[in-house]
N, C-alpha and C positions, 0 to 999 in steps of 0.2 A: 706420284711413279703409274705409269702406264704398264697395265698387267692384263696380259687377254682382254683387250678391248674396253678396260675400264682403267677409269682415272682415280686413283685411291688417292685424298686428300688427307691429310691431318690438321685439326684445328685448331686454335688454342684453349676452346672449351673442352678438349679432351675428348673428341669424337675423331672416327676413322669415318668417312663419307666414301661411299663409292659412285662414282657417275659413269653412265654410259658417254664413251669416248666420242661415239657420233652426236648424239643428241644431246649430250648434257644434263639429261634428266637423271635425277639422284633415283638409286637402284637400291641404297640400304646405308643406314646410321649405326652405328656402335660406339657406346661409351667406354674409351680405352685409352688410359692415362698415357700420353706419348711425349718423345723428346721432339727434338729438330729434325730427326734422322728419319727419311723417306721410307716409305713401306719397303719393304723387299721380297720380291717372287720366290717361293720356294717350289714352285712346279705343284702337278697334283691339284691345282685347283686351290692352293694355300698360299697365303702371303703371311709373313714376319712383322709385327709392329713391337717397336722397342721402346718401351719408358724408362725410367730413370733406375728401375731396380727389377724390373721384370720384363721377359719376352714372351710376346703372345702369337700365337699362330692362330689366325682365322681362315674360315672357308671364305673362299672369293664367292664364291656364289651368292650368300646370303649374310657373311658378317659374322657367322657365329663363333664363339672361341673354341676352339679343339683343344689346347694346348695352355698351358702357361710355366714358364721356367725362371729362374733365376737368371737376371743379365750377369755376365761378367764384371760389370761395374758400368758407371754413367758412360753412355755411348753418345759422343759428341757429331761423328760426323758417319756419312754411310757405309754400309758394311761391303766387303772387298770379297768376291766369290772365285776360287779355283780349286777345281780339281776335286767335287767334294765338300770343300771346307769352304766356311765363311769366317772372315776377319775382321775382329773388331778392335780398335782403338781408344782406350776410355781416358777419362779424367782422372781416373786412379792409379794411373802410370803404367798399365798391362795393356798388352797385345795379347788375343784370346784366337783360336782357333776352335772354330765347332763344327760337329758334324752336321752338313745339311740338311739329310733327312731327320735327323732326331733332334739335335740340337744340344747334344753330349757334348762339353768339351773336351776335346782330344787334347789341348796343351795352353799352358799361358804362361807368359813370361812378364816379369816386372823389371821397367827401365827408370831411369833416373828423374823423370818429371812426366807431368800430365800430357795427354796426346790429344789433341783437339782438334786433327785433322785425319782422314782416313791413311792406311797406309799406302805404299805404291808395292806393288808387286810384279817382278820381272821372272816368269816361269814358277820354280817353286820357292822363289829368294823373296824376302820380304824386307822392306827398307821403310822404318820409322823414324820421325822426327818429332824430337819432344820440344815442348814450349820453352826450354833453356838453349835449344839450338844443338843439342847431341843428335849425332845420325848413328842409327842401328840398322845391321844388318842382319837377320835370321835366317835361317835356312834348318833343314831338317823335318822328317815328316810326323814321327811320335815321338822325338826328344830334341826340340830345337837348341840349336848353337847360336849364340847370340855374340857379335862382335861390333865393338864400339867403331864407329868409323870417324867419329866427328866429336871433338871434346864440346861440353858446353862453353857460351861465352857470350850469346847473342839471342835474341827473342824471334823466334821463328813463329810463324803465323801461316804461311802457304802450306798448302796440302804436297808432299811431295810430287813431281813428275818425273819420269825416267824419259830421257831422251839421248839415245845412244848408250853411249859409256858414262852419263852424267845423270845426278841425282839434282833437280833445279828445287829450289825451296825459295820462296818469297820469306822478308824478314819485318820486323815492326819498323825498322828503320827505313823502310822504303826501298831496299834493295833485293834484287833478283839475285841468288847465289847457286854457283854448280859446282857441285863436287864428284869427283870420282868415285864411281859404282865401286869400283875395288880397294882402294886404301883411303878415301875419305879426303885426301888432300883436295884444298880450294883451286878450282881452274879457273873460275872467274866470277868476277863481281861486278853487277851492273846498277847505277842507282836510278832508278824509276821515279 
């Protein structure tokens, strides 16, 4: 992740490493368990590092750990941000909304299967696609309302992408599918 002139890299040896983006010089290293999710900027000189069970807030200037919070589940995809909230999709079949400033959980919803890709956002509407091919729409600020737009029945592998009125998702069968964002019907399918 490129954050305020620093490249924040996460190694397989459990280190967060800060490099100067102009020179490549290492500024600091910090032992922090991490997943494959890139660091996320929190503002005010802070970054978020996600591990399998914890969230770490590090000071960008020196890598010092400022806070540790319990993770909403194992996060496999980058954080998505909107209007002061961070959204995480988990391998525990959960989409959670956290306050960006405090990492306090605002809400969580459990879906029908693991989510291994980031949700897609359209304003205050969240679209999540589970591994079994269910497509969900989540709305609401404090009390989320969940609508299943598409029943399971195919192996979804791609990150949902919003294109106009469609939700595009790749599948394990090599096909790209486009679903209606309003009612979930399949608009088209292309074998890739």
